[in-house]
Structures are given as structure tokens and as C-alpha cells.
matplotlib code that plots the C-alpha trace (Angstrom):
import matplotlib.pyplot as plt

x = [-47.0, -44.4, -46.5, -47.1, -43.4, -42.7, -45.1, -43.4, -40.0, -41.3, -42.8, -39.4, -37.8, -40.4, -40.1, -36.5, -33.5, -31.0, -32.0, -30.9, -27.3, -26.4, -27.6, -26.0, -22.7, -22.8, -23.5, -20.6, -18.2, -19.2, -18.7, -15.4, -14.3, -15.3, -13.3, -10.2, -10.5, -10.7, -7.9, -5.5, -6.1, -8.1, -6.0, -6.3, -10.0, -10.4, -8.2, -10.1, -13.5, -12.4, -11.5, -14.6, -16.8, -15.9, -18.1, -21.2, -21.8, -22.2, -24.8, -26.7, -26.5, -27.9, -30.8, -31.6, -31.5, -34.0, -36.5, -35.9, -36.4, -39.2, -37.5, -36.1, -33.5, -29.8, -29.2, -30.6, -28.9, -25.5, -25.8, -26.5, -23.9, -21.2, -22.1, -23.2, -20.6, -18.4, -21.5, -22.7, -19.2, -18.0, -21.4, -21.4, -17.8, -18.6, -21.6, -19.5, -16.7, -19.1, -20.7, -17.3, -15.6, -18.5, -18.9, -15.2, -15.1, -18.0, -16.2, -13.0, -14.7, -16.4, -13.0, -11.5, -14.4, -13.6, -16.2, -15.1, -14.1, -17.3, -19.7, -17.9, -18.1, -21.8, -22.5, -20.4, -22.6, -25.7, -24.3, -23.2, -26.7, -28.6, -26.0, -26.7, -30.4, -30.3, -28.0, -29.9, -31.1, -27.7, -26.6, -30.0, -30.2, -26.7, -27.6, -31.2, -31.1, -27.5, -26.4, -22.9, -22.0, -22.0, -25.3, -26.7, -25.9, -27.4, -30.5, -30.9, -30.5, -33.1, -35.5, -35.4, -35.4, -38.5, -40.0, -43.6, -45.8, -45.0, -41.3, -41.8, -43.7, -40.9, -38.4, -40.6, -41.0, -37.2, -36.9, -39.4, -37.5, -34.3, -36.1, -37.3, -33.8, -32.3, -35.0, -34.1, -30.4, -30.9, -33.0, -30.5, -27.6, -29.4, -30.0, -26.3, -24.8, -27.3, -25.1, -22.1, -24.1, -26.1, -23.9, -24.4, -28.2, -28.1, -26.1, -27.6, -27.3, -24.6, -22.6, -22.8, -21.6, -18.7, -17.3, -14.1, -13.4, -11.1, -13.7, -16.3, -13.9, -13.0, -16.7, -17.7, -14.6, -15.3, -15.4, -19.1, -20.0, -17.9, -19.4, -22.9, -22.3, -21.0, -23.8, -26.5, -25.4, -25.1, -28.6, -30.0, -27.9, -29.4, -32.9, -32.6, -29.9, -32.0, -35.1, -33.7, -32.1, -35.4, -37.5, -35.4, -35.4, -39.2, -40.0, -37.5, -39.1, -42.4, -40.8, -38.1, -40.3, -40.6, -39.4, -36.9, -36.6, -33.9, -32.2, -33.7, -31.4, -29.4, -29.9, -26.6, -25.9, -23.3, -22.7, -21.0, -18.0, -17.4, -15.9, -19.0, -17.4, -19.5, -18.4, -20.3, -20.7, -19.4]
y = [22.9, 24.1, 22.8, 19.5, 19.1, 19.6, 16.8, 14.5, 15.3, 14.3, 11.2, 10.2, 10.6, 8.3, 5.5, 5.6, 4.9, 6.0, 9.7, 10.0, 9.2, 12.8, 14.1, 11.3, 11.8, 15.5, 14.8, 12.3, 14.9, 17.4, 14.9, 13.7, 17.3, 18.0, 15.0, 16.0, 19.6, 18.6, 16.1, 17.1, 20.6, 22.8, 22.3, 18.5, 18.8, 21.2, 19.0, 15.8, 17.5, 18.9, 15.5, 13.8, 16.5, 15.2, 12.2, 14.4, 15.2, 11.5, 11.1, 14.2, 13.0, 9.6, 11.3, 13.3, 10.1, 8.4, 11.3, 11.5, 7.7, 7.5, 4.4, 3.9, 1.3, 1.1, 0.3, 3.7, 5.5, 4.0, 4.6, 8.3, 8.7, 7.3, 8.6, 12.0, 12.6, 15.1, 16.9, 17.5, 18.4, 20.7, 22.5, 23.2, 24.4, 26.7, 28.2, 28.9, 30.4, 32.7, 33.9, 34.4, 36.2, 38.5, 39.3, 39.9, 42.2, 44.3, 44.4, 45.5, 48.3, 49.6, 49.6, 51.6, 54.1, 54.7, 52.5, 50.8, 47.1, 46.2, 47.8, 46.3, 42.8, 43.2, 44.3, 41.4, 39.0, 40.5, 40.0, 36.4, 35.3, 36.5, 34.7, 31.5, 32.3, 32.4, 29.4, 27.2, 24.7, 24.4, 21.1, 19.3, 20.5, 19.0, 15.7, 15.1, 16.8, 15.8, 19.2, 20.6, 22.7, 26.1, 25.3, 24.2, 27.5, 29.3, 27.1, 27.8, 31.6, 31.7, 29.5, 31.8, 35.0, 33.7, 32.5, 32.0, 32.3, 28.6, 29.4, 32.4, 30.1, 27.5, 30.1, 31.3, 27.7, 27.3, 30.4, 29.0, 25.8, 27.7, 29.5, 26.2, 24.8, 27.7, 27.2, 23.5, 24.4, 26.8, 24.3, 21.5, 23.9, 25.0, 21.4, 20.4, 23.7, 24.5, 23.7, 25.5, 28.6, 28.6, 31.2, 33.5, 33.2, 34.3, 37.5, 40.9, 43.1, 45.2, 42.1, 40.8, 44.2, 44.2, 41.0, 41.4, 39.9, 37.3, 36.3, 35.9, 33.9, 31.6, 31.1, 30.3, 28.0, 25.8, 22.1, 21.7, 24.7, 23.6, 20.1, 21.6, 23.7, 20.7, 18.4, 20.9, 21.3, 17.5, 16.9, 19.6, 18.1, 14.7, 16.0, 19.2, 18.2, 15.4, 17.6, 20.5, 18.2, 16.2, 19.4, 20.9, 17.7, 17.2, 20.8, 20.7, 17.5, 19.4, 22.4, 20.7, 20.5, 24.3, 25.7, 28.4, 31.2, 30.7, 33.2, 33.0, 31.4, 33.9, 33.6, 32.9, 34.4, 33.1, 31.0, 27.8, 27.9, 25.5, 22.8, 22.8, 24.8, 27.3, 30.8, 32.9, 36.6, 38.7]
z = [-23.3, -20.7, -17.8, -19.5, -20.2, -16.5, -15.7, -18.2, -16.7, -13.2, -14.8, -16.2, -12.8, -11.3, -13.8, -15.1, -12.9, -15.5, -15.6, -11.9, -12.8, -13.7, -10.3, -8.4, -10.2, -9.5, -5.8, -5.8, -7.2, -4.5, -1.7, -3.0, -3.4, 0.2, 1.4, -0.6, 0.5, 4.1, 4.2, 1.4, 0.0, -2.2, -5.3, -5.2, -4.6, -7.6, -9.9, -9.1, -9.4, -12.8, -14.1, -12.8, -14.3, -17.8, -17.2, -16.7, -20.4, -21.2, -18.5, -19.7, -23.3, -22.2, -20.5, -23.6, -25.6, -23.3, -23.7, -27.5, -28.0, -25.3, -24.1, -20.6, -21.4, -20.6, -24.3, -25.4, -22.5, -23.4, -27.1, -26.7, -23.9, -26.1, -29.5, -28.5, -25.8, -27.7, -29.1, -25.6, -24.2, -27.0, -27.3, -23.5, -23.7, -26.7, -25.0, -21.8, -23.8, -25.8, -22.6, -20.8, -23.7, -24.3, -20.6, -20.2, -23.2, -21.8, -18.4, -20.0, -22.0, -18.8, -17.0, -19.9, -19.7, -16.0, -14.3, -11.0, -10.8, -8.8, -11.3, -14.2, -12.7, -12.0, -15.6, -16.8, -14.8, -16.2, -19.7, -19.0, -18.0, -21.2, -23.3, -21.5, -21.8, -25.6, -25.9, -23.4, -26.0, -27.8, -26.2, -26.5, -30.2, -30.8, -29.2, -30.4, -33.8, -34.5, -35.5, -35.5, -32.4, -34.1, -35.9, -32.5, -30.9, -33.9, -33.7, -30.0, -30.5, -33.2, -31.3, -28.3, -30.3, -32.2, -28.9, -28.1, -25.0, -24.1, -24.2, -21.8, -19.5, -19.7, -18.6, -15.8, -14.5, -14.6, -12.5, -10.1, -9.9, -9.2, -6.3, -5.0, -5.3, -3.3, -0.6, -0.3, -0.3, 2.5, 4.5, 4.1, 5.0, 8.1, 9.2, 8.8, 10.1, 12.7, 15.7, 14.3, 13.5, 16.7, 18.4, 15.4, 15.7, 19.3, 18.5, 18.3, 15.3, 17.0, 17.9, 14.3, 12.9, 15.4, 14.0, 12.1, 8.7, 10.2, 12.7, 10.0, 7.8, 10.7, 11.4, 7.8, 7.3, 10.3, 9.3, 10.1, 8.0, 5.1, 5.2, 5.4, 2.2, 0.2, 1.6, 0.8, -2.8, -3.1, -1.9, -4.3, -7.2, -6.8, -7.5, -9.5, -12.0, -13.5, -13.2, -15.2, -17.7, -18.3, -18.3, -21.1, -23.1, -22.8, -23.7, -26.6, -27.9, -28.3, -30.1, -32.2, -35.2, -35.4, -38.7, -38.0, -40.5, -43.1, -45.4, -48.9, -51.4, -53.5, -57.2, -58.9, -62.3, -64.7, -67.7, -68.8, -71.1, -74.0, -71.6, -69.3, -66.5, -64.6, -64.2, -61.7, -62.3, -59.4]

ax = plt.figure().add_subplot(projection="3d")
ax.plot(x, y, z, "-o")
ax.set_aspect("equal")
plt.show()
């Protein structure tokens, strides 16, 4: 099921131009941010990128809609992008806040117990990732199954907690795709920043260790290196943002009919009075 869903995701990328919009928009945000960072400043770049990022949930929701309806048309894409925008946006924000608050709480408790800042931050990161892991299907649940945001988070948690072999394979394939994305990122970065980093490549280990922090910072903040970083992320975003989005939607479409365990209904005891009003016994 997981491997078949990956094939379907690639198929959607080959035959539907609309599913590429999320990746193209992400790449555009990165390149605009690089331009503003280089010519104006980091705060302007961050502010504009933050505003432009609010368009991304609409594009992701539209992609989910194309997979859910099995129809590559702008009509379907637009309908889901508009109608499900806030479901996608608010669910994503909620998942991030849950992960952030929980990880910060763990980090604070470790600091109180006497652990160092570095160790506390590392543990917080390892807490943040599992929360995202369990809430990974929350946004697609909210869009495709039209559930409320808290119900979507609960659905995703139960779906992962009651996972199957196919779900484990799905996550392993996602990890493999992340490794592939990091390889492509490094390759593109090396292509763009090769000339700027050529002196570093010719240094010996002793020469590298002798570099001061200011020298390393000046080297990595060179305009060519900064552009290479933004360009590498932009190239990866074009391909991998749609791929991850489609893969999750395709896999979810095959598992959305699973019946998750519900709490058995509690039997209510009470009686009606002479006016027909129900009084429940405590």
C-alpha cells in the first residue's frame, strides 16, 4: 500500500500541473527572501516571507482535493483551496503549537532539574519530532474528511498509534525521501557555491581548525554562499514539497476508511418527571 501510494503520487506529478503550485510557491518565497535579505535586510525578508507563507495552506488543500476527487481540474483545486483553507491553516498551526509547547515544557523541566542548555534543547528537539510524527495526518484529515481541527489531531494520533505494517513502511519511505532531499540539497549547494568554497576544499585539517569563528562566519555569509543556500532549498522545494504532499494524500486515501476505536457509549440512568423532563442520576 505504501509503495503503491508513492507511485500514485509520482503519477499525479506527471499528469497534473496544479499539484506543482505548492512547490513553486515555496521556491518563490525562498528566492524573494534571498533578494530582500541581500538588498534590504533580514527583518524585511522574514516579514515578507511570513506573509507570503499564508498562501501555502490553500495550495496544499487544493492538492489534497485533487487526490480526494481523483480529478485534475482547476475547478476542484480552487474549491478545496478556498473552502478548506482555514481547516488546513488552523490545523497546521495547532499541530505546531502542540509540539512547541510540549517540547518547551520538557526543556524547562530539564533546566529546573539542573541539565545544561544544550542537553535540554536536544531533548526538546527529540520531543518535537515525535509529536509531529503522531499528528502528521491531522491536516489531510481536516481537509478530506471535513473534521474539526481538534478532532483531526485526535484522529491522526489514533491512526498512528493503531498503525499497521503499511504505516511503518510509509514512514520509512518518507525518511528515505528526506535523505534523498538532503542529498539533492547538498549537490545543488555544491554546484552554486563551488567557486566560493574552493579555498576551503584545498585547506588541510590543521588549517581548517585554525580558522576563527569570525573567519568562518565571514566565509559562510559570503553573497555566493548565501545565494547557494537559498537556491538549493528552492530547487528541492519545487520537487519535494509536492511529492510529500501528494504521497501523504494518496496514502491517506487508502486508509481513511479505517474504523478507529471509539469509547463505548455510557448508559444513562434517570427518569422522567410528570412534565416529561429527563432527570439523570449522578
